[in-house]
C-alpha positions in Angstrom: -106.0 148.1 -129.2 -103.4 150.1 -127.3 -103.3 153.9 -127.6 -101.7 155.2 -130.8 -102.2 158.6 -132.4 -104.4 158.3 -135.6 -102.6 159.3 -138.8 -105.3 158.9 -141.5 -108.9 157.8 -142.0 -110.5 156.3 -145.1 -114.0 155.1 -146.1 -114.0 152.7 -149.0 -116.6 153.2 -151.6 -117.1 157.0 -151.2 -113.6 158.3 -152.0 -113.0 159.6 -148.5 -109.4 159.7 -147.3 -107.8 162.3 -145.1 -104.8 162.8 -142.9 -105.6 163.5 -139.3 -104.4 166.5 -137.3 -104.5 166.3 -133.5 -106.2 169.3 -132.0 -106.9 170.6 -128.4 -110.5 170.7 -127.4 -111.8 174.2 -126.8 -112.7 175.3 -123.3 -116.4 175.1 -124.2 -115.9 171.5 -125.3 -116.1 172.2 -129.0 -113.7 170.2 -131.2 -111.8 172.6 -133.5 -111.8 171.7 -137.2 -108.4 171.3 -138.8 -106.6 174.3 -140.4 -106.3 172.4 -143.6 -109.7 171.6 -145.0 -108.4 168.4 -146.6 -107.6 166.9 -143.2 -109.7 165.6 -140.3 -109.2 166.6 -136.7 -108.9 164.4 -133.6 -109.1 165.8 -130.1 -105.9 164.7 -128.5 -107.4 164.5 -125.1 -109.8 161.7 -126.2 -109.3 158.0 -126.9 -107.7 157.0 -130.1 -109.5 155.0 -132.7 -109.4 151.3 -131.6 -109.1 152.1 -127.9 -112.1 151.4 -125.6 -114.4 154.4 -125.7 -115.6 156.9 -128.2 -113.1 158.2 -130.7 -114.1 161.4 -132.6 -112.9 162.5 -136.0 -114.3 165.8 -137.4 -113.7 167.4 -140.8 -114.8 170.1 -143.1 -117.4 169.3 -145.8 -116.1 172.1 -148.0 -114.1 175.3 -148.2 -113.9 178.3 -150.4 -111.7 176.2 -152.6 -114.3 173.5 -153.1 -115.0 170.0 -151.6 -113.0 169.2 -148.4 -112.0 166.0 -146.6 -115.4 164.9 -145.4 -117.3 166.1 -148.5 -118.6 162.6 -149.2 -119.4 161.7 -145.6 -123.2 162.1 -146.1 -123.0 159.4 -148.8 -121.8 156.6 -146.5 -124.1 153.7 -145.7 -124.3 151.2 -142.9 -122.1 148.2 -143.6 -119.3 150.3 -145.3 -115.8 149.8 -143.9 -113.8 152.5 -142.2 -110.0 152.2 -141.7 -107.9 154.4 -139.4 -104.1 154.1 -139.9 -102.3 154.7 -136.6 -98.8 156.1 -135.9 -97.6 152.8 -134.5 -98.2 151.2 -137.9 -101.4 149.4 -136.9 -104.8 149.9 -138.5 -108.1 150.1 -136.7 -110.9 148.5 -138.8 -114.5 149.7 -138.3 -117.9 149.0 -139.9 -120.5 151.8 -140.2 -123.5 151.0 -138.1 -125.6 154.2 -138.6 -125.6 157.6 -140.1 -127.6 160.4 -138.5 -128.3 164.1 -139.1 -128.8 166.4 -136.1 -129.6 170.1 -136.0 -126.6 172.1 -134.7 -128.9 173.9 -132.2 -130.2 170.6 -130.8 -127.0 168.4 -131.1 -127.2 165.3 -128.8 -123.7 165.6 -127.3 -124.3 162.8 -124.8 -125.4 160.4 -127.5 -122.6 161.3 -129.9 -119.7 161.8 -127.5 -120.9 159.6 -124.6 -119.0 156.6 -123.2 -119.4 153.2 -124.9 -118.6 149.7 -123.5 -116.1 149.0 -126.2 -114.3 150.9 -129.0 -116.4 153.1 -131.2 -115.8 155.8 -133.8 -117.7 158.9 -134.7 -117.1 160.8 -137.9 -118.6 164.3 -138.0 -119.1 167.0 -140.5 -121.6 169.8 -141.5 -124.6 169.5 -143.8 -127.8 171.5 -144.4 -126.4 174.6 -146.1 -128.7 177.6 -145.8 -128.0 180.1 -148.6 -129.8 182.9 -146.7 -127.7 182.7 -143.6 -124.6 181.4 -145.5 -124.0 178.7 -142.9 -124.6 175.0 -142.2 -127.4 174.2 -139.8 -126.9 170.5 -139.3 -124.3 167.9 -138.6 -123.9 164.5 -140.1 -122.7 161.9 -137.6 -121.4 158.5 -138.6 -121.4 155.8 -136.0 -119.0 152.9 -136.4 -117.8 149.9 -134.4 -114.8 147.7 -134.9 -114.5 144.5 -136.7 -111.5 142.2 -136.4 -110.7 141.6 -140.0 -110.9 143.8 -143.1 -113.9 142.9 -145.2 -113.4 140.8 -148.3 -113.5 142.5 -151.6 
């Protein structure tokens, strides 16, 4: 697919749907999360979902107001469909291949963000809440690759 800014992402079966906010990657390489916890962020210097390479979408799992955009991300399973609506009116269709949990202090950046021979998508959020430190210690990463037709229902 040609480059087109992503507008929204959805995962059928887990009630995950979020508008996408383009963001600038921080100088240290970190992808900022969106200001609105009900949205996902996409680093605007990266490939767009459907283009050749690794597209990244990140979102909050929750906020002080309750569940956020990627709250149900840890419930997804391999084989589930992911759709990304794009600003040009097209839709990129993906299938979840794997779901992994990584400690934040040992995050495999080259595995998650590294190049791929074709289009691929990563969805990322936090998990592993620690009540003592009041922060998340892990990340959920969903790996998905394209399929050419939407799955039959």
